[in-house]
C-alpha positions, 0 to 999 in steps of 0.5 A: 698898558693903555690909558683911555679917557684917563682910565688905565687898562691892562690888556692882554691875552692872559696865557701864562699869567698868575699862579696857574696855567701850568700847562701853558708854562710847561709848553712855553719852556719846551718851545723856548728850549734851544734844542726844540727850536733847532729840531723845529728849524729842520722840520719841513713847514708842512710837518711843523704846521701839522705838529702845531695843530695837533698839539693845539687840538690835544691841549684843548682836549686835555683841558676840555670842559673843565677849562670852561667852568668858573672856578670861583674868584679865589681860584681863578688865576687871572683874578689872582694875578690882577689882585697881586698886580694891584698891590704895586700898581693901579689899573682901572680895568684888567682885560683878558681872554685866555679863559674863553669864559665871560667874567666880570669881577671886581678886584679892587675898590676901583678896579675890575677884571673882565674876561671877554669870553668868546665870540663862538659860544658866548657871543660876548664882547666888552664896551668902554663908554669913556667911563664904564667898561662892561661885558655885553652879549650879542643877542642878534639883530633887533628890528 
């Protein structure tokens, strides 16, 4: 939670929030399990790093193209999370990046959800000018 120029922001990666992201939540349970931690401690770092990289790539292959599609406002779990959060606390802006899909959605009368997208495929970023906060796309150098 941050306040910039009297605007209240909730900024985070976004993984594990809301009613979705079940794969991440399952993975987190495995990684937090004391037995898993004990086994991992006994692995040589070279093996541990290779295992982590393998699981990361596998996770991206499993979620694949489906993870890059807009599900609709009523199915985007970070949008649902933001709307639920507004029931108990006001935020002007919710800023996440976990979905890697650029989105700018009004979630309340005075609240906006922005998913930053990514710099590799979409070239998107956000700018706060002190009043408004909006998603932008880098279009390349202009002369």
